[in-house]
N, C-alpha and C positions, 0 to 999 in steps of 0.2 A: 537419606539410606541415599549411599555411592555406588552409583553400575561397578561390579567384576567384571577386571577385561578379562586377558593378557591370562587365564587360566584358577582367577582368584588369587596371584600374585600382593594385586595390589587389596582388597583383602588384608594379606598377611600382612604387609606390611603399613596399614594404617594399626594395626591389631599391636605389630610390635611397635610401632613409636607411642601410642595410647600407652602399652604400660611399660614405655619407658621414662612417659611423662612420671608415673603413677606414682615411678618407683621415683621418681628422682623424689617430688613432693611427698614420699615415703622419708626418705630420705635430709629434706627437710627441713621434718615436720622433729625425725628423729634427733639433729643437731641444738633444734629452739630451745624440747626439752633439756638438751642433757646442757645449753649453754646454760637454763635457768635453774638448774639443780647448784651449777659449777658454783652463780650468782648469792645461793640459798647457805654451800657451802662456807661463800666468804661473809655473808651478813652476821652466820652464825660464828665466826673467830673469831669476827669484829668484837659481837656483843658479849665473846668468852673473856676477849682481852683487857675492854671497858668493865669488865667485871671486876680481871682480876687486879684490879689498877685502883680499884673503886671507881672510880667515877660514877657506876653504877648500882644501884644497890635494891 
């Protein structure tokens, strides 16, 4: 636990920093999910093209 000084402003800065870290992690997670979805769509399109060309039955 951190001792607060300056009327608690240090604690508020820590909270803000923690919130920023959580927000960053959440954004990174959403970006990974978005990337995964894009890759799945690409695979689906490629499979569809191969099926149309008769390579996959």
